[in-house]
All heavy atoms as TSV, in Angstrom:
chain	resi	resn	atom	element	x	y	z
A	1	MET	N	N	0.821	-1.227	0.006
A	1	MET	CA	C	0.000	0.009	0.002
A	1	MET	C	C	0.866	1.262	-0.038
A	1	MET	O	O	0.526	2.235	-0.632
A	1	MET	CB	C	-0.923	-0.036	1.195
A	1	MET	CG	C	-1.883	1.089	1.260
A	1	MET	SD	S	-3.300	1.132	0.144
A	1	MET	CE	C	-4.304	-0.160	0.822
A	2	ASN	N	N	1.991	1.239	0.736
A	2	ASN	CA	C	2.890	2.416	0.825
A	2	ASN	C	C	3.310	2.835	-0.632
A	2	ASN	O	O	3.340	4.030	-0.948
A	2	ASN	CB	C	4.106	2.132	1.632
A	2	ASN	CG	C	3.894	2.309	3.097
A	2	ASN	OD1	O	3.109	3.048	3.569
A	2	ASN	ND2	N	4.595	1.439	3.870
A	3	GLU	N	N	3.625	1.833	-1.421
A	3	GLU	CA	C	4.124	2.141	-2.756
A	3	GLU	C	C	3.084	2.840	-3.602
A	3	GLU	O	O	3.384	3.720	-4.360
A	3	GLU	CB	C	4.630	0.856	-3.453
A	3	GLU	CG	C	5.850	0.218	-2.807
A	3	GLU	CD	C	5.413	-0.693	-1.632
A	3	GLU	OE1	O	4.281	-1.106	-1.521
A	3	GLU	OE2	O	6.268	-0.917	-0.759
A	4	LYS	N	N	1.836	2.387	-3.490
A	4	LYS	CA	C	0.695	3.043	-4.249
A	4	LYS	C	C	0.522	4.445	-3.778
A	4	LYS	O	O	0.281	5.341	-4.631
A	4	LYS	CB	C	-0.539	2.184	-4.145
A	4	LYS	CG	C	-0.430	0.836	-4.813
A	4	LYS	CD	C	-1.671	0.021	-4.626
A	4	LYS	CE	C	-1.572	-1.348	-5.266
A	4	LYS	NZ	N	-2.703	-2.075	-5.103
A	5	ILE	N	N	0.531	4.669	-2.516
A	5	ILE	CA	C	0.379	6.032	-1.951
A	5	ILE	C	C	1.507	6.892	-2.378
A	5	ILE	O	O	1.259	8.060	-2.785
A	5	ILE	CB	C	0.185	5.996	-0.401
A	5	ILE	CG1	C	-1.056	5.217	-0.005
A	5	ILE	CG2	C	0.201	7.383	0.134
A	5	ILE	CD1	C	-1.145	4.840	1.390
A	6	ILE	N	N	2.698	6.438	-2.303
A	6	ILE	CA	C	3.877	7.224	-2.772
A	6	ILE	C	C	3.838	7.544	-4.198
A	6	ILE	O	O	4.125	8.649	-4.671
A	6	ILE	CB	C	5.190	6.495	-2.377
A	6	ILE	CG1	C	5.367	6.506	-0.849
A	6	ILE	CG2	C	6.390	7.137	-3.117
A	6	ILE	CD1	C	6.451	5.634	-0.342
A	7	ALA	N	N	3.320	6.562	-5.066
A	7	ALA	CA	C	3.157	6.825	-6.460
A	7	ALA	C	C	2.112	7.942	-6.783
A	7	ALA	O	O	2.346	8.791	-7.620
A	7	ALA	CB	C	2.764	5.509	-7.215
A	8	ILE	N	N	1.058	7.922	-6.006
A	8	ILE	CA	C	0.023	8.983	-6.184
A	8	ILE	C	C	0.642	10.304	-5.742
A	8	ILE	O	O	0.451	11.321	-6.473
A	8	ILE	CB	C	-1.257	8.661	-5.285
A	8	ILE	CG1	C	-1.936	7.468	-5.835
A	8	ILE	CG2	C	-2.154	9.890	-5.247
A	8	ILE	CD1	C	-3.037	6.926	-5.012
A	9	LEU	N	N	1.319	10.360	-4.624
A	9	LEU	CA	C	1.993	11.598	-4.191
A	9	LEU	C	C	2.991	12.104	-5.222
A	9	LEU	O	O	3.048	13.290	-5.532
A	9	LEU	CB	C	2.679	11.398	-2.863
A	9	LEU	CG	C	1.733	11.256	-1.650
A	9	LEU	CD1	C	2.486	10.636	-0.441
A	9	LEU	CD2	C	1.088	12.617	-1.327
A	10	ASN	N	N	3.823	11.206	-5.803
A	10	ASN	CA	C	4.766	11.568	-6.785
A	10	ASN	C	C	4.087	12.113	-8.091
A	10	ASN	O	O	4.653	13.047	-8.630
A	10	ASN	CB	C	5.681	10.383	-7.155
A	10	ASN	CG	C	6.721	10.093	-6.093
A	10	ASN	OD1	O	7.204	11.024	-5.431
A	10	ASN	ND2	N	7.138	8.841	-5.970
A	11	SER	N	N	2.976	11.554	-8.397
A	11	SER	CA	C	2.236	12.161	-9.594
A	11	SER	C	C	1.703	13.481	-9.308
A	11	SER	O	O	1.596	14.359	-10.221
A	11	SER	CB	C	1.168	11.135	-10.082
A	11	SER	OG	O	0.129	11.140	-9.193
A	12	MET	N	N	1.266	13.737	-8.071
A	12	MET	CA	C	0.727	15.032	-7.636
A	12	MET	C	C	1.799	16.098	-7.551
A	12	MET	O	O	1.605	17.237	-7.905
A	12	MET	CB	C	0.022	14.882	-6.282
A	12	MET	CG	C	-1.246	14.171	-6.259
A	12	MET	SD	S	-1.874	13.943	-4.553
A	12	MET	CE	C	-1.853	15.623	-3.899
A	13	LYS	N	N	2.904	15.698	-6.935
A	13	LYS	CA	C	3.995	16.638	-6.624
A	13	LYS	C	C	5.361	16.122	-7.119
A	13	LYS	O	O	6.205	15.666	-6.241
A	13	LYS	CB	C	4.065	16.849	-5.118
A	13	LYS	CG	C	2.820	17.482	-4.530
A	13	LYS	CD	C	2.821	19.005	-4.787
A	13	LYS	CE	C	1.657	19.638	-4.031
A	13	LYS	NZ	N	1.836	21.114	-3.965
A	14	PRO	N	N	5.623	16.097	-8.404
A	14	PRO	CA	C	6.867	15.418	-8.870
A	14	PRO	C	C	8.114	16.182	-8.389
A	14	PRO	O	O	9.199	15.638	-8.497
A	14	PRO	CB	C	6.651	15.463	-10.409
A	14	PRO	CG	C	5.648	16.497	-10.663
A	14	PRO	CD	C	4.753	16.526	-9.447
A	15	GLU	N	N	7.936	17.418	-7.943
A	15	GLU	CA	C	9.148	18.183	-7.517
A	15	GLU	C	C	9.649	17.715	-6.136
A	15	GLU	O	O	10.769	18.108	-5.747
A	15	GLU	CB	C	8.870	19.655	-7.444
A	15	GLU	CG	C	7.805	20.088	-6.409
A	15	GLU	CD	C	6.390	20.007	-6.858
A	15	GLU	OE1	O	6.028	19.354	-7.834
A	15	GLU	OE2	O	5.503	20.586	-6.157
A	16	HIS	N	N	8.916	16.846	-5.456
A	16	HIS	CA	C	9.293	16.334	-4.147
A	16	HIS	C	C	9.625	14.851	-4.268
A	16	HIS	O	O	9.116	14.109	-5.127
A	16	HIS	CB	C	8.216	16.542	-3.115
A	16	HIS	CG	C	7.899	17.940	-2.869
A	16	HIS	ND1	N	8.782	18.859	-2.335
A	16	HIS	CD2	C	6.799	18.670	-3.071
A	16	HIS	CE1	C	8.192	20.060	-2.178
A	16	HIS	NE2	N	6.958	20.022	-2.688
A	17	GLU	N	N	10.427	14.393	-3.371
A	17	GLU	CA	C	10.706	12.934	-3.279
A	17	GLU	C	C	10.067	12.406	-1.986
A	17	GLU	O	O	10.377	12.847	-0.894
A	17	GLU	CB	C	12.193	12.710	-3.232
A	17	GLU	CG	C	12.529	11.195	-3.324
A	17	GLU	CD	C	13.983	10.928	-3.491
A	17	GLU	OE1	O	14.649	11.700	-4.169
A	17	GLU	OE2	O	14.477	9.919	-2.944
A	18	PHE	N	N	9.143	11.483	-2.136
A	18	PHE	CA	C	8.398	10.935	-0.993
A	18	PHE	C	C	8.934	9.533	-0.678
A	18	PHE	O	O	9.245	8.741	-1.556
A	18	PHE	CB	C	6.907	10.837	-1.357
A	18	PHE	CG	C	6.299	12.185	-1.624
A	18	PHE	CD1	C	6.154	12.696	-2.915
A	18	PHE	CD2	C	5.802	12.950	-0.565
A	18	PHE	CE1	C	5.557	13.925	-3.107
A	18	PHE	CE2	C	5.135	14.172	-0.787
A	18	PHE	CZ	C	5.129	14.641	-2.134
A	19	VAL	N	N	9.003	9.337	0.681
A	19	VAL	CA	C	9.301	7.986	1.150
A	19	VAL	C	C	8.234	7.681	2.238
A	19	VAL	O	O	7.445	8.545	2.556
A	19	VAL	CB	C	10.738	7.885	1.746
A	19	VAL	CG1	C	11.783	8.033	0.662
A	19	VAL	CG2	C	10.953	8.922	2.850
A	20	LYS	N	N	8.300	6.472	2.731
A	20	LYS	CA	C	7.204	6.044	3.655
A	20	LYS	C	C	6.990	6.924	4.909
A	20	LYS	O	O	5.896	7.054	5.457
A	20	LYS	CB	C	7.288	4.574	3.995
A	20	LYS	CG	C	8.414	4.260	4.920
A	20	LYS	CD	C	8.393	2.785	5.274
A	20	LYS	CE	C	9.526	2.530	6.228
A	20	LYS	NZ	N	9.460	1.144	6.741
A	21	ASP	N	N	8.111	7.559	5.398
A	21	ASP	CA	C	8.002	8.346	6.569
A	21	ASP	C	C	8.126	9.824	6.343
A	21	ASP	O	O	8.340	10.587	7.253
A	21	ASP	CB	C	9.001	7.864	7.637
A	21	ASP	CG	C	10.481	7.923	7.119
A	21	ASP	OD1	O	10.650	8.226	5.900
A	21	ASP	OD2	O	11.372	7.673	7.936
A	22	THR	N	N	7.923	10.237	5.060
A	22	THR	CA	C	7.911	11.708	4.767
A	22	THR	C	C	6.836	12.455	5.585
A	22	THR	O	O	5.654	11.991	5.445
A	22	THR	CB	C	7.726	11.931	3.264
A	22	THR	OG1	O	8.784	11.292	2.549
A	22	THR	CG2	C	7.740	13.427	2.911
A	23	GLU	N	N	7.135	13.451	6.294
A	23	GLU	CA	C	6.140	14.269	6.978
A	23	GLU	C	C	5.524	15.177	5.874
A	23	GLU	O	O	6.104	16.084	5.360
A	23	GLU	CB	C	6.806	15.165	8.016
A	23	GLU	CG	C	7.400	14.388	9.173
A	23	GLU	CD	C	6.387	14.106	10.289
A	23	GLU	OE1	O	5.334	14.823	10.286
A	23	GLU	OE2	O	6.586	13.096	11.009
A	24	LEU	N	N	4.245	14.912	5.592
A	24	LEU	CA	C	3.623	15.546	4.410
A	24	LEU	C	C	3.191	16.994	4.665
A	24	LEU	O	O	3.490	17.875	3.855
A	24	LEU	CB	C	2.391	14.704	4.006
A	24	LEU	CG	C	2.692	13.268	3.567
A	24	LEU	CD1	C	1.359	12.546	3.346
A	24	LEU	CD2	C	3.564	13.230	2.357
A	25	PHE	N	N	2.630	17.272	5.780
A	25	PHE	CA	C	2.096	18.619	6.047
A	25	PHE	C	C	3.119	19.411	6.878
A	25	PHE	O	O	3.296	20.597	6.605
A	25	PHE	CB	C	0.720	18.590	6.718
A	25	PHE	CG	C	-0.306	17.996	5.797
A	25	PHE	CD1	C	-0.614	16.618	5.799
A	25	PHE	CD2	C	-0.913	18.790	4.838
A	25	PHE	CE1	C	-1.488	16.101	4.926
A	25	PHE	CE2	C	-1.835	18.248	3.924
A	25	PHE	CZ	C	-2.188	16.901	3.985
A	26	GLU	N	N	3.738	18.786	7.866
A	26	GLU	CA	C	4.721	19.474	8.657
A	26	GLU	C	C	5.919	20.023	7.806
A	26	GLU	O	O	6.422	21.110	8.059
A	26	GLU	CB	C	5.330	18.566	9.757
A	26	GLU	CG	C	4.282	18.220	10.811
A	26	GLU	CD	C	4.102	19.310	11.832
A	26	GLU	OE1	O	5.147	19.977	12.183
A	26	GLU	OE2	O	3.018	19.547	12.294
A	27	SER	N	N	6.187	19.302	6.737
A	27	SER	CA	C	7.315	19.682	5.855
A	27	SER	C	C	6.933	20.747	4.854
A	27	SER	O	O	7.743	21.329	4.221
A	27	SER	CB	C	7.847	18.475	5.079
A	27	SER	OG	O	6.806	18.042	4.191
A	28	GLY	N	N	5.598	20.953	4.753
A	28	GLY	CA	C	5.080	21.913	3.777
A	28	GLY	C	C	4.942	21.377	2.349
A	28	GLY	O	O	4.591	22.147	1.410
A	29	MET	N	N	5.157	20.094	2.170
A	29	MET	CA	C	4.995	19.476	0.909
A	29	MET	C	C	3.572	19.463	0.384
A	29	MET	O	O	3.316	19.555	-0.795
A	29	MET	CB	C	5.577	18.055	0.861
A	29	MET	CG	C	7.061	17.961	0.977
A	29	MET	SD	S	7.571	16.244	0.909
A	29	MET	CE	C	9.358	16.447	0.880
A	30	LEU	N	N	2.608	19.317	1.347
A	30	LEU	CA	C	1.217	19.343	1.043
A	30	LEU	C	C	0.470	20.396	1.829
A	30	LEU	O	O	0.886	20.680	2.950
A	30	LEU	CB	C	0.574	17.958	1.286
A	30	LEU	CG	C	1.129	16.770	0.513
A	30	LEU	CD1	C	0.283	15.500	0.930
A	30	LEU	CD2	C	1.024	16.964	-0.950
A	31	ASP	N	N	-0.636	20.881	1.300
A	31	ASP	CA	C	-1.472	21.769	2.059
A	31	ASP	C	C	-2.920	21.141	2.049
A	31	ASP	O	O	-3.136	20.042	1.592
A	31	ASP	CB	C	-1.431	23.168	1.471
A	31	ASP	CG	C	-1.907	23.283	0.017
A	31	ASP	OD1	O	-2.708	22.355	-0.462
A	31	ASP	OD2	O	-1.462	24.160	-0.681
A	32	SER	N	N	-3.847	21.899	2.597
A	32	SER	CA	C	-5.232	21.366	2.728
A	32	SER	C	C	-5.880	21.057	1.376
A	32	SER	O	O	-6.600	20.088	1.272
A	32	SER	CB	C	-6.056	22.326	3.573
A	32	SER	OG	O	-6.123	23.573	2.969
A	33	PHE	N	N	-5.599	21.869	0.374
A	33	PHE	CA	C	-6.139	21.545	-0.943
A	33	PHE	C	C	-5.522	20.223	-1.436
A	33	PHE	O	O	-6.255	19.449	-2.070
A	33	PHE	CB	C	-5.852	22.681	-1.949
A	33	PHE	CG	C	-6.371	22.393	-3.342
A	33	PHE	CD1	C	-7.695	22.536	-3.593
A	33	PHE	CD2	C	-5.507	21.997	-4.320
A	33	PHE	CE1	C	-8.214	22.185	-4.861
A	33	PHE	CE2	C	-5.985	21.711	-5.633
A	33	PHE	CZ	C	-7.318	21.797	-5.925
A	34	ASP	N	N	-4.263	20.054	-1.270
A	34	ASP	CA	C	-3.560	18.826	-1.734
A	34	ASP	C	C	-4.199	17.602	-1.061
A	34	ASP	O	O	-4.279	16.550	-1.620
A	34	ASP	CB	C	-2.079	18.861	-1.420
A	34	ASP	CG	C	-1.313	19.908	-2.251
A	34	ASP	OD1	O	-1.647	20.094	-3.429
A	34	ASP	OD2	O	-0.411	20.575	-1.666
A	35	LEU	N	N	-4.658	17.765	0.212
A	35	LEU	CA	C	-5.281	16.686	0.908
A	35	LEU	C	C	-6.488	16.199	0.137
A	35	LEU	O	O	-6.762	15.006	-0.019
A	35	LEU	CB	C	-5.652	17.024	2.370
A	35	LEU	CG	C	-6.419	15.942	3.130
A	35	LEU	CD1	C	-5.576	14.665	3.272
A	35	LEU	CD2	C	-6.788	16.519	4.485
A	36	LEU	N	N	-7.327	17.149	-0.298
A	36	LEU	CA	C	-8.583	16.769	-1.059
A	36	LEU	C	C	-8.216	16.054	-2.338
A	36	LEU	O	O	-8.875	15.082	-2.681
A	36	LEU	CB	C	-9.371	18.076	-1.373
A	36	LEU	CG	C	-9.898	18.841	-0.154
A	36	LEU	CD1	C	-10.593	20.117	-0.607
A	36	LEU	CD2	C	-10.788	17.974	0.663
A	37	VAL	N	N	-7.181	16.554	-3.039
A	37	VAL	CA	C	-6.756	15.889	-4.289
A	37	VAL	C	C	-6.239	14.455	-3.979
A	37	VAL	O	O	-6.585	13.450	-4.635
A	37	VAL	CB	C	-5.658	16.680	-4.992
A	37	VAL	CG1	C	-5.150	15.972	-6.225
A	37	VAL	CG2	C	-6.229	18.072	-5.401
A	38	LEU	N	N	-5.441	14.361	-2.934
A	38	LEU	CA	C	-4.892	13.015	-2.477
A	38	LEU	C	C	-6.003	12.101	-2.169
A	38	LEU	O	O	-6.004	10.927	-2.660
A	38	LEU	CB	C	-3.940	13.195	-1.298
A	38	LEU	CG	C	-3.418	11.961	-0.695
A	38	LEU	CD1	C	-2.533	11.176	-1.717
A	38	LEU	CD2	C	-2.553	12.290	0.561
A	39	VAL	N	N	-6.984	12.468	-1.396
A	39	VAL	CA	C	-8.079	11.634	-1.019
A	39	VAL	C	C	-8.852	11.223	-2.275
A	39	VAL	O	O	-9.166	9.987	-2.451
A	39	VAL	CB	C	-9.034	12.295	0.009
A	39	VAL	CG1	C	-10.339	11.505	0.143
A	39	VAL	CG2	C	-8.289	12.428	1.310
A	40	SER	N	N	-9.109	12.115	-3.156
A	40	SER	CA	C	-9.828	11.816	-4.412
A	40	SER	C	C	-9.023	10.801	-5.248
A	40	SER	O	O	-9.629	9.869	-5.784
A	40	SER	CB	C	-10.045	13.083	-5.214
A	40	SER	OG	O	-10.676	12.823	-6.441
A	41	GLU	N	N	-7.790	10.971	-5.376
A	41	GLU	CA	C	-6.948	10.071	-6.185
A	41	GLU	C	C	-6.883	8.704	-5.515
A	41	GLU	O	O	-6.913	7.644	-6.204
A	41	GLU	CB	C	-5.479	10.616	-6.328
A	41	GLU	CG	C	-5.438	11.801	-7.289
A	41	GLU	CD	C	-5.852	11.368	-8.703
A	41	GLU	OE1	O	-5.359	10.289	-9.227
A	41	GLU	OE2	O	-6.642	12.121	-9.345
A	42	MET	N	N	-6.727	8.663	-4.188
A	42	MET	CA	C	-6.697	7.329	-3.553
A	42	MET	C	C	-8.018	6.626	-3.690
A	42	MET	O	O	-8.022	5.398	-3.930
A	42	MET	CB	C	-6.330	7.535	-2.019
A	42	MET	CG	C	-4.858	7.910	-1.808
A	42	MET	SD	S	-4.387	7.854	-0.049
A	42	MET	CE	C	-5.657	8.830	0.741
A	43	GLU	N	N	-9.129	7.315	-3.573
A	43	GLU	CA	C	-10.410	6.704	-3.717
A	43	GLU	C	C	-10.539	6.127	-5.134
A	43	GLU	O	O	-11.013	4.999	-5.298
A	43	GLU	CB	C	-11.559	7.659	-3.411
A	43	GLU	CG	C	-11.663	7.959	-1.902
A	43	GLU	CD	C	-12.791	8.922	-1.575
A	43	GLU	OE1	O	-13.167	9.797	-2.454
A	43	GLU	OE2	O	-13.353	8.806	-0.494
A	44	ALA	N	N	-10.148	6.867	-6.100
A	44	ALA	CA	C	-10.267	6.465	-7.515
A	44	ALA	C	C	-9.310	5.267	-7.831
A	44	ALA	O	O	-9.679	4.313	-8.431
A	44	ALA	CB	C	-10.010	7.644	-8.461
A	45	GLN	N	N	-8.040	5.449	-7.465
A	45	GLN	CA	C	-7.039	4.448	-7.889
A	45	GLN	C	C	-7.000	3.229	-6.960
A	45	GLN	O	O	-6.666	2.130	-7.412
A	45	GLN	CB	C	-5.631	5.112	-7.853
A	45	GLN	CG	C	-5.478	6.167	-8.876
A	45	GLN	CD	C	-4.099	6.657	-9.001
A	45	GLN	OE1	O	-3.110	5.889	-8.718
A	45	GLN	NE2	N	-3.898	7.981	-9.340
A	46	LEU	N	N	-7.434	3.358	-5.721
A	46	LEU	CA	C	-7.413	2.162	-4.789
A	46	LEU	C	C	-8.779	1.590	-4.575
A	46	LEU	O	O	-8.858	0.595	-3.881
A	46	LEU	CB	C	-6.765	2.585	-3.467
A	46	LEU	CG	C	-5.377	3.233	-3.528
A	46	LEU	CD1	C	-4.934	3.693	-2.146
A	46	LEU	CD2	C	-4.401	2.254	-4.121
A	47	GLY	N	N	-9.786	2.204	-5.183
A	47	GLY	CA	C	-11.159	1.684	-4.997
A	47	GLY	C	C	-11.691	1.719	-3.563
A	47	GLY	O	O	-12.412	0.831	-3.138
A	48	LEU	N	N	-11.330	2.827	-2.920
A	48	LEU	CA	C	-11.774	2.943	-1.528
A	48	LEU	C	C	-12.779	4.101	-1.362
A	48	LEU	O	O	-12.890	4.950	-2.284
A	48	LEU	CB	C	-10.542	3.308	-0.672
A	48	LEU	CG	C	-9.398	2.390	-0.553
A	48	LEU	CD1	C	-8.258	3.004	0.125
A	48	LEU	CD2	C	-9.871	1.113	0.188
A	49	SER	N	N	-13.484	4.140	-0.231
A	49	SER	CA	C	-14.278	5.236	0.102
A	49	SER	C	C	-13.819	5.710	1.462
A	49	SER	O	O	-13.927	4.972	2.467
A	49	SER	CB	C	-15.765	4.873	0.117
A	49	SER	OG	O	-16.542	5.916	0.531
A	50	ILE	N	N	-13.262	6.896	1.552
A	50	ILE	CA	C	-12.660	7.394	2.762
A	50	ILE	C	C	-13.743	8.296	3.449
A	50	ILE	O	O	-14.232	9.256	2.873
A	50	ILE	CB	C	-11.408	8.190	2.519
A	50	ILE	CG1	C	-10.348	7.323	1.908
A	50	ILE	CG2	C	-10.879	8.839	3.828
A	50	ILE	CD1	C	-9.111	7.916	1.451
A	51	PRO	N	N	-14.198	7.890	4.633
A	51	PRO	CA	C	-15.299	8.659	5.289
A	51	PRO	C	C	-14.858	10.017	5.728
A	51	PRO	O	O	-13.673	10.234	6.086
A	51	PRO	CB	C	-15.654	7.786	6.484
A	51	PRO	CG	C	-14.454	6.951	6.759
A	51	PRO	CD	C	-13.734	6.788	5.435
A	52	GLY	N	N	-15.729	10.934	5.722
A	52	GLY	CA	C	-15.432	12.364	6.101
A	52	GLY	C	C	-14.807	12.466	7.423
A	52	GLY	O	O	-13.917	13.274	7.676
A	53	GLU	N	N	-15.275	11.694	8.411
A	53	GLU	CA	C	-14.775	11.731	9.753
A	53	GLU	C	C	-13.353	11.310	9.855
A	53	GLU	O	O	-12.671	11.478	10.866
A	53	GLU	CB	C	-15.669	11.041	10.749
A	53	GLU	CG	C	-15.748	9.572	10.568
A	53	GLU	CD	C	-16.953	9.145	9.652
A	53	GLU	OE1	O	-17.598	9.985	9.058
A	53	GLU	OE2	O	-17.204	7.941	9.525
A	54	GLY	N	N	-12.875	10.638	8.817
A	54	GLY	CA	C	-11.501	10.163	8.790
A	54	GLY	C	C	-10.543	11.174	8.243
A	54	GLY	O	O	-9.318	10.980	8.270
A	55	LEU	N	N	-11.010	12.269	7.753
A	55	LEU	CA	C	-10.210	13.330	7.204
A	55	LEU	C	C	-9.652	14.254	8.299
A	55	LEU	O	O	-9.968	15.438	8.319
A	55	LEU	CB	C	-10.972	14.135	6.120
A	55	LEU	CG	C	-11.400	13.392	4.925
A	55	LEU	CD1	C	-12.256	14.294	3.967
A	55	LEU	CD2	C	-10.264	12.754	4.235
A	56	VAL	N	N	-8.849	13.683	9.158
A	56	VAL	CA	C	-8.212	14.426	10.233
A	56	VAL	C	C	-6.686	14.331	10.077
A	56	VAL	O	O	-6.145	13.375	9.546
A	56	VAL	CB	C	-8.644	13.861	11.658
A	56	VAL	CG1	C	-10.139	14.116	11.840
A	56	VAL	CG2	C	-8.342	12.371	11.736
A	57	PRO	N	N	-5.981	15.386	10.514
A	57	PRO	CA	C	-4.521	15.423	10.304
A	57	PRO	C	C	-3.764	14.190	10.698
A	57	PRO	O	O	-2.790	13.741	10.049
A	57	PRO	CB	C	-4.073	16.665	11.089
A	57	PRO	CG	C	-5.317	17.520	11.169
A	57	PRO	CD	C	-6.496	16.525	11.208
A	58	GLU	N	N	-4.168	13.589	11.837
A	58	GLU	CA	C	-3.397	12.496	12.361
A	58	GLU	C	C	-3.431	11.237	11.440
A	58	GLU	O	O	-2.625	10.330	11.576
A	58	GLU	CB	C	-3.755	12.103	13.799
A	58	GLU	CG	C	-5.245	11.845	14.029
A	58	GLU	CD	C	-6.038	13.050	14.499
A	58	GLU	OE1	O	-5.588	14.196	14.381
A	58	GLU	OE2	O	-7.167	12.912	14.982
A	59	ASN	N	N	-4.390	11.177	10.515
A	59	ASN	CA	C	-4.519	10.038	9.598
A	59	ASN	C	C	-3.657	10.256	8.320
A	59	ASN	O	O	-3.511	9.324	7.498
A	59	ASN	CB	C	-5.962	9.793	9.190
A	59	ASN	CG	C	-6.739	9.205	10.274
A	59	ASN	OD1	O	-6.286	8.613	11.208
A	59	ASN	ND2	N	-8.050	9.380	10.200
A	60	PHE	N	N	-3.091	11.462	8.178
A	60	PHE	CA	C	-2.389	11.838	6.949
A	60	PHE	C	C	-1.025	12.435	7.239
A	60	PHE	O	O	-0.532	13.268	6.527
A	60	PHE	CB	C	-3.212	12.755	6.133
A	60	PHE	CG	C	-4.489	12.096	5.583
A	60	PHE	CD1	C	-5.631	12.182	6.326
A	60	PHE	CD2	C	-4.522	11.426	4.423
A	60	PHE	CE1	C	-6.807	11.516	5.973
A	60	PHE	CE2	C	-5.658	10.770	3.912
A	60	PHE	CZ	C	-6.829	10.843	4.734
A	61	VAL	N	N	-0.351	11.973	8.244
A	61	VAL	CA	C	0.942	12.520	8.651
A	61	VAL	C	C	2.018	12.150	7.639
A	61	VAL	O	O	2.836	12.976	7.220
A	61	VAL	CB	C	1.356	11.998	10.039
A	61	VAL	CG1	C	2.816	12.379	10.433
A	61	VAL	CG2	C	0.364	12.463	11.097
A	62	SER	N	N	2.001	10.852	7.191
A	62	SER	CA	C	3.010	10.368	6.259
A	62	SER	C	C	2.413	9.202	5.416
A	62	SER	O	O	1.287	8.720	5.835
A	62	SER	CB	C	4.215	9.801	7.061
A	62	SER	OG	O	3.806	8.632	7.741
A	63	PRO	N	N	3.073	8.820	4.367
A	63	PRO	CA	C	2.525	7.670	3.573
A	63	PRO	C	C	2.293	6.443	4.461
A	63	PRO	O	O	1.304	5.659	4.233
A	63	PRO	CB	C	3.566	7.463	2.481
A	63	PRO	CG	C	4.137	8.831	2.263
A	63	PRO	CD	C	4.169	9.462	3.646
A	64	GLN	N	N	3.228	6.162	5.414
A	64	GLN	CA	C	3.030	5.033	6.269
A	64	GLN	C	C	1.835	5.128	7.183
A	64	GLN	O	O	1.096	4.190	7.259
A	64	GLN	CB	C	4.329	4.832	7.156
A	64	GLN	CG	C	4.212	3.722	8.120
A	64	GLN	CD	C	4.197	2.377	7.481
A	64	GLN	OE1	O	4.890	2.083	6.469
A	64	GLN	NE2	N	3.370	1.435	7.951
A	65	VAL	N	N	1.549	6.343	7.730
A	65	VAL	CA	C	0.378	6.505	8.549
A	65	VAL	C	C	-0.854	6.423	7.714
A	65	VAL	O	O	-1.871	5.802	8.143
A	65	VAL	CB	C	0.423	7.846	9.282
A	65	VAL	CG1	C	-0.850	8.206	9.993
A	65	VAL	CG2	C	1.617	7.895	10.255
A	66	ILE	N	N	-0.852	6.970	6.514
A	66	ILE	CA	C	-1.997	6.853	5.640
A	66	ILE	C	C	-2.295	5.335	5.292
A	66	ILE	O	O	-3.423	4.895	5.347
A	66	ILE	CB	C	-1.770	7.591	4.255
A	66	ILE	CG1	C	-1.677	9.072	4.552
A	66	ILE	CG2	C	-2.898	7.280	3.266
A	66	ILE	CD1	C	-1.182	9.884	3.409
A	67	SER	N	N	-1.235	4.557	4.998
A	67	SER	CA	C	-1.375	3.164	4.662
A	67	SER	C	C	-1.998	2.456	5.881
A	67	SER	O	O	-2.897	1.628	5.711
A	67	SER	CB	C	-0.017	2.604	4.397
A	67	SER	OG	O	-0.142	1.238	4.106
A	68	GLU	N	N	-1.545	2.731	7.081
A	68	GLU	CA	C	-2.111	2.077	8.242
A	68	GLU	C	C	-3.567	2.512	8.455
A	68	GLU	O	O	-4.405	1.630	8.774
A	68	GLU	CB	C	-1.291	2.457	9.523
A	68	GLU	CG	C	0.128	1.807	9.492
A	68	GLU	CD	C	1.026	2.427	10.565
A	68	GLU	OE1	O	0.608	3.208	11.331
A	68	GLU	OE2	O	2.229	2.087	10.510
A	69	TYR	N	N	-3.894	3.736	8.243
A	69	TYR	CA	C	-5.268	4.150	8.353
A	69	TYR	C	C	-6.185	3.450	7.305
A	69	TYR	O	O	-7.236	2.985	7.625
A	69	TYR	CB	C	-5.407	5.686	8.154
A	69	TYR	CG	C	-6.845	6.139	8.058
A	69	TYR	CD1	C	-7.754	5.967	9.094
A	69	TYR	CD2	C	-7.324	6.698	6.870
A	69	TYR	CE1	C	-9.047	6.360	8.958
A	69	TYR	CE2	C	-8.614	7.115	6.713
A	69	TYR	CZ	C	-9.494	6.896	7.704
A	69	TYR	OH	O	-10.811	7.276	7.637
A	70	LEU	N	N	-5.706	3.373	6.028
A	70	LEU	CA	C	-6.528	2.740	5.042
A	70	LEU	C	C	-6.780	1.324	5.305
A	70	LEU	O	O	-7.810	0.788	5.011
A	70	LEU	CB	C	-5.811	2.948	3.682
A	70	LEU	CG	C	-5.745	4.353	3.145
A	70	LEU	CD1	C	-4.979	4.363	1.802
A	70	LEU	CD2	C	-7.092	5.038	3.065
A	71	LYS	N	N	-5.842	0.651	5.963
A	71	LYS	CA	C	-6.022	-0.776	6.312
A	71	LYS	C	C	-7.149	-0.872	7.311
A	71	LYS	O	O	-7.909	-1.849	7.311
A	71	LYS	CB	C	-4.739	-1.376	6.899
A	71	LYS	CG	C	-3.668	-1.627	5.902
A	71	LYS	CD	C	-2.499	-2.136	6.514
A	71	LYS	CE	C	-1.311	-2.187	5.483
A	71	LYS	NZ	N	-0.023	-2.495	6.047
A	72	THR	N	N	-7.354	0.103	8.243
A	72	THR	CA	C	-8.420	0.072	9.175
A	72	THR	C	C	-9.811	0.272	8.578
A	72	THR	O	O	-10.765	-0.277	9.069
A	72	THR	CB	C	-8.250	1.087	10.340
A	72	THR	OG1	O	-8.410	2.409	9.782
A	72	THR	CG2	C	-6.909	0.950	10.980
A	73	ILE	N	N	-9.879	1.015	7.492
A	73	ILE	CA	C	-11.165	1.267	6.880
A	73	ILE	C	C	-11.514	0.204	5.788
A	73	ILE	O	O	-12.653	0.154	5.371
A	73	ILE	CB	C	-11.312	2.675	6.269
A	73	ILE	CG1	C	-10.342	2.927	5.128
A	73	ILE	CG2	C	-11.197	3.715	7.397
A	73	ILE	CD1	C	-10.630	4.215	4.446
A	74	GLN	N	N	-10.539	-0.572	5.413
A	74	GLN	CA	C	-10.804	-1.589	4.370
A	74	GLN	C	C	-11.560	-2.747	4.975
A	74	GLN	O	O	-12.261	-3.453	4.308
A	74	GLN	CB	C	-9.508	-2.084	3.772
A	74	GLN	CG	C	-8.940	-1.173	2.709
A	74	GLN	CD	C	-7.669	-1.707	2.047
A	74	GLN	OE1	O	-6.801	-2.252	2.772
A	74	GLN	NE2	N	-7.578	-1.588	0.772
A	75	GLY	N	N	-11.416	-2.993	6.266
A	75	GLY	CA	C	-12.165	-4.048	6.927
A	75	GLY	C	C	-11.623	-5.389	6.809
A	75	GLY	O	O	-11.141	-6.185	6.416
C-alpha cells in the first residue's frame, strides 16, 4: 500500500521525493487543498471510500500513517 500512496503523491508533486516516513504537512510538501486531491486520487485508484470523519490530520501525517489508516477502513 505504501508504494501506491507514494506513487500517487509523486504524480501530484513530482518536484518532491516521497518515502514512507515523509512528513507531508509538517514539511510543507502538502497543504489542505492537496489533501482533497490526494483523497480523491486514492479513492479512484485504490477503489476505496474514505469517510469524512477520517479526514483528520493524524491520519495523513506520512505515507506510512496513511497506509495504516486505510487498512483500518478496508475491513
